[in-house]
C-alpha positions in Angstrom: -68.3 -79.9 13.9 -70.9 -81.8 12.1 -70.6 -81.3 8.1 -72.7 -82.6 5.3 -71.2 -82.7 1.6 -72.8 -83.1 -1.6 -70.7 -84.3 -4.6 -68.4 -85.9 -2.0 -67.3 -88.5 -4.8 -65.5 -85.6 -6.8 -62.5 -84.1 -7.0 -63.1 -81.6 -4.0 -64.5 -84.2 -2.1 -61.8 -86.6 -2.3 -59.5 -84.1 -1.0 -62.0 -82.3 1.4 -62.8 -85.5 3.5 -60.0 -86.7 4.5 -58.6 -83.2 5.7 -61.8 -82.6 7.7 -61.9 -86.4 9.4 -58.1 -85.3 10.2 -59.3 -82.3 12.0 -61.8 -84.1 13.9 -64.9 -83.4 12.0 -68.2 -85.8 12.0 -68.5 -85.7 8.0 -71.6 -86.9 6.5 -72.3 -87.6 2.5 -75.2 -87.3 0.4 -75.6 -90.2 -2.1 -78.1 -91.6 -4.9 -77.6 -95.2 -4.2 -78.6 -97.1 -1.1 -76.4 -96.1 1.8 -73.5 -98.3 3.0 -72.8 -96.6 6.1 -74.3 -94.6 8.9 -72.9 -91.5 7.7 -74.3 -91.5 4.1 -77.6 -89.8 3.9 -79.9 -91.0 0.4 -81.2 -88.1 -1.7 -82.7 -87.8 -5.3 -81.5 -84.6 -6.7 -84.8 -84.2 -8.9 -87.3 -85.5 -6.1 -85.5 -84.7 -2.7 -85.6 -86.9 0.7 -88.0 -89.5 1.8 -89.2 -89.0 5.3 -86.6 -91.1 7.2 -83.5 -89.5 5.2 -85.0 -86.0 5.8 -84.7 -86.5 9.5 -81.1 -87.1 9.0 -80.6 -83.4 7.9 -81.1 -82.4 11.4 -78.2 -80.6 13.5 -75.5 -80.0 11.0 -73.3 -77.2 11.7 -72.3 -76.9 8.1 -73.4 -78.1 4.5 -70.8 -78.1 1.5 -72.8 -78.1 -1.6 -70.6 -79.3 -4.3 -72.9 -81.6 -6.7 -73.2 -80.7 -10.4 -72.8 -82.5 -13.7 -69.4 -82.4 -15.2 -69.4 -79.5 -17.7 -66.2 -80.5 -19.6 -67.4 -84.3 -20.0 -68.7 -83.9 -23.3 -70.0 -81.8 -26.2 -72.9 -79.4 -25.0 -75.8 -80.9 -26.9 -79.2 -79.5 -25.7 -79.3 -82.5 -23.5 -76.2 -82.1 -22.2 -77.1 -78.4 -21.2 -80.3 -79.4 -19.6 -78.3 -82.1 -17.3 -75.6 -79.6 -16.5 -78.6 -77.0 -15.4 -81.1 -79.3 -13.7 -78.1 -81.0 -11.7 -77.2 -77.6 -10.3 -80.3 -75.4 -10.2 -82.9 -78.0 -9.4 -80.6 -80.1 -7.0 -79.8 -76.8 -5.2 -83.4 -75.7 -5.1 -84.3 -79.1 -3.4 -81.4 -79.3 -1.1 -82.3 -75.8 0.0 -85.9 -76.2 0.5 -85.2 -79.7 2.4 -82.8 -78.0 4.7 -85.1 -75.3 5.6 -87.5 -77.6 6.6 -85.3 -78.8 9.7 -85.9 -77.8 13.1 -82.3 -77.3 13.6 -80.7 -76.4 9.9 -77.1 -75.6 9.3 -75.6 -72.5 10.1 -73.4 -72.4 7.4 -74.0 -73.2 3.6 -71.4 -73.2 1.3 -72.1 -73.7 -2.4 -69.9 -73.9 -5.5 -70.2 -71.9 -8.5 -67.6 -70.6 -11.1 -65.8 -68.0 -12.6 -68.0 -68.5 -15.7 -70.5 -66.2 -14.0 -68.5 -63.3 -15.3 -69.0 -64.5 -18.8 -66.3 -65.2 -21.4 -63.9 -63.4 -23.7 -63.6 -60.3 -21.3 -60.2 -59.4 -22.7 -57.7 -58.0 -20.2 -60.3 -56.6 -17.7 -59.4 -57.5 -14.5 -62.6 -59.0 -12.6 -63.4 -58.9 -9.0 -66.4 -60.1 -6.9 -68.0 -56.5 -7.7 -68.1 -57.0 -11.3 -71.6 -57.7 -13.2 -72.6 -61.0 -14.7 -71.4 -61.7 -18.1 -73.1 -63.1 -21.2 -73.2 -66.7 -22.4 -74.5 -70.1 -21.3 -71.9 -70.4 -18.4 -72.8 -67.0 -17.0 -76.6 -67.7 -17.0 -76.1 -70.9 -15.4 -73.9 -69.9 -12.6 -76.3 -67.0 -12.1 -79.6 -69.0 -11.5 -77.5 -71.6 -9.8 -76.4 -68.7 -7.4 -79.7 -67.5 -6.9 -81.2 -71.0 -5.8 -78.2 -71.0 -3.2 -78.7 -67.4 -1.9 -82.3 -68.7 -0.6 -80.6 -70.4 2.0 -79.9 -67.0 3.7 -83.1 -67.5 5.4 -81.3 -69.9 8.0 -77.7 -70.0 7.2 -74.3 -67.9 6.5 -74.2 -68.5 2.6 -70.9 -68.6 0.9 -70.6 -68.8 -2.8 -67.3 -70.0 -4.1 -66.9 -68.9 -8.1 -64.0 -71.5 -8.9 -61.4 -71.1 -11.6 -59.6 -74.0 -12.9 -58.3 -76.3 -10.5 -54.9 -77.9 -10.8 -54.7 -81.4 -9.1 -53.0 -84.4 -10.1 -55.9 -86.9 -9.6 -58.4 -84.9 -11.8 -59.4 -81.9 -13.2 -58.1 -80.0 -16.1 -54.1 -81.1 -15.5 -55.2 -84.9 -15.7 -56.7 -84.5 -19.0 -53.3 -82.5 -20.5 -50.8 -84.5 -19.3 -50.8 -87.2 -21.9 -50.4 -85.0 -24.9 -47.8 -82.7 -23.0 -46.0 -85.4 -21.9 -45.7 -86.9 -25.4 -44.4 -83.5 -26.5 -47.5 -82.5 -28.6 -49.0 -80.1 -26.2 -49.3 -76.5 -27.5 -51.1 -73.1 -27.1 -54.8 -73.1 -27.9 -56.0 -70.4 -30.5 -54.5 -67.0 -29.6 -53.1 -68.1 -26.5 -54.2 -64.6 -25.3 -57.2 -66.2 -23.3 -56.9 -66.0 -19.6 -56.8 -68.8 -17.3 -57.8 -68.2 -13.8 -56.5 -71.0 -11.9 -56.4 -72.5 -8.4 -54.4 -75.3 -6.5 -56.5 -78.2 -4.9 -54.7 -77.4 -1.8 -56.0 -73.9 -1.7 -59.5 -75.1 -2.5 -59.3 -77.2 0.8 -57.6 -74.1 2.5 -60.2 -71.6 1.4 -63.0 -73.7 2.5 -61.4 -74.3 5.7 -61.0 -70.4 6.0 -64.7 -69.7 5.5 -65.7 -72.3 7.9 -63.7 -70.8 10.7 -64.1 -67.2 9.7 -67.6 -65.1 9.8 -67.5 -64.7 6.1 -70.5 -64.6 3.6 -71.0 -63.6 0.4 -69.1 -64.0 -3.0 -65.9 -65.5 -3.0 -63.6 -65.5 -6.2 -61.8 -68.8 -5.4 -58.9 -68.3 -7.7 -55.1 -67.8 -7.2 -54.0 -64.2 -7.2 -52.0 -64.5 -10.5 -54.0 -65.6 -13.4 -52.1 -66.4 -16.4 -53.0 -66.5 -20.3 -53.1 -69.7 -22.1 -49.8 -69.1 -23.6 -48.2 -68.4 -20.3 -50.0 -71.7 -18.8 -48.9 -73.9 -21.9 -45.2 -72.8 -21.4 -45.4 -73.2 -17.8 -46.7 -77.0 -18.0 -44.0 -77.5 -20.6 -41.1 -76.5 -18.6 -42.6 -78.2 -15.5 -42.6 -81.6 -17.5 -39.5 -80.9 -19.4 -41.4 -81.1 -22.7 -41.5 -78.9 -25.9 -44.8 -76.8 -26.4 -44.5 -76.5 -30.5 -47.8 -77.8 -31.6 -50.3 -74.9 -31.4 -53.8 -76.0 -31.8 -55.8 -73.6 -34.0 -59.3 -72.0 -33.1 -60.9 -73.6 -36.1 -60.1 -77.1 -34.9 -61.3 -76.7 -31.1 -64.6 -75.5 -32.9 -64.8 -78.5 -34.9 -63.9 -80.9 -32.0 -65.7 -79.6 -29.3 -68.4 -76.9 -30.6 -69.8 -74.6 -28.0 -68.1 -76.1 -25.2 -64.5 -75.8 -26.7 -65.4 -72.3 -27.7 -66.6 -71.4 -24.2 -64.0 -73.3 -21.9 -61.0 -73.4 -24.2 -61.0 -70.4 -26.6 -62.4 -67.6 -24.2 -61.2 -66.8 -20.7 -61.6 -64.4 -17.7 -58.9 -62.4 -15.9 -60.3 -63.0 -12.3 -58.5 -62.2 -9.0 -59.3 -62.9 -5.4 -59.8 -59.6 -4.0 -62.1 -60.4 -1.3 -59.8 -63.5 -0.1 -56.8 -61.0 -0.1 -58.5 -58.3 1.7 -59.8 -60.9 4.4 -56.1 -62.2 4.9 -56.2 -65.7 3.3 -52.6 -66.8 2.8 -52.6 -68.5 -0.4 -50.3 -71.8 -0.5 -49.7 -71.3 -4.3 -49.8 -68.1 -5.7 -47.5 -68.4 -8.7 -48.2 -70.9 -11.6 -44.6 -72.4 -11.8 -44.6 -73.1 -8.2 -47.7 -74.7 -8.2 -47.1 -76.9 -11.3 -43.7 -77.8 -9.9 -45.3 -79.0 -6.4 -47.9 -80.8 -8.1 -45.8 -82.9 -10.6 -42.7 -83.7 -8.8 
């Protein structure tokens, strides 16, 4: 299989590329700088492809679109929000329009999204792929992002991955949490009742491979079957690290330190489950948080 990956230098790409190469896939990546190898294709996520690079988009079996500015790298100023939006919406629009111009466009288009589509602070309500869009900045961002990706349905089987909190030792949420927890100063955030839909990086890879190998299209909640509350997550991480978790972080402190980003990402949550994956028969490598953390941190 010949596959093209955007956002390949990120956490997902670092795990997917070696996996696909081991399977014998011909893996190409989109890059912004001058290509260093024949398997790199240069693009500008705001301007698109020059003529020579456009020709290189022909004859792919699948495109895996993962590019997007990190939503948790800094507080959400208006400039940051614009960067988050443009990198996803404009970037996806340009990519899809460029692929549509190909004489032989890809047969599969898999695009990242997020469980933030369902909004935040939805309480204990269980959310599936059939649940409506929520409210808030993330919900609007994900909705517009997905709308651009769906335009690829004109030429490809489109899959949208609404991903939860990704657990990996080389990036993502865990990497940021490890230092305070190892120092014994980790604790519950706010009320601790907010839900945290999570997914192990090994299952991210497994799910994407599952989607490629089966005639699946549409929305996929890319989360583990057993979401946990922040309180449960905190205790499980402390247990895995053999560290106490007795220093709670009050809500007002999160709002002071992180503003709107902290309120949406840390103080609010969604109880999302992977209904479609379970119906389709995907076998999770890690269904329970304790098992995932023990494997991750051993």
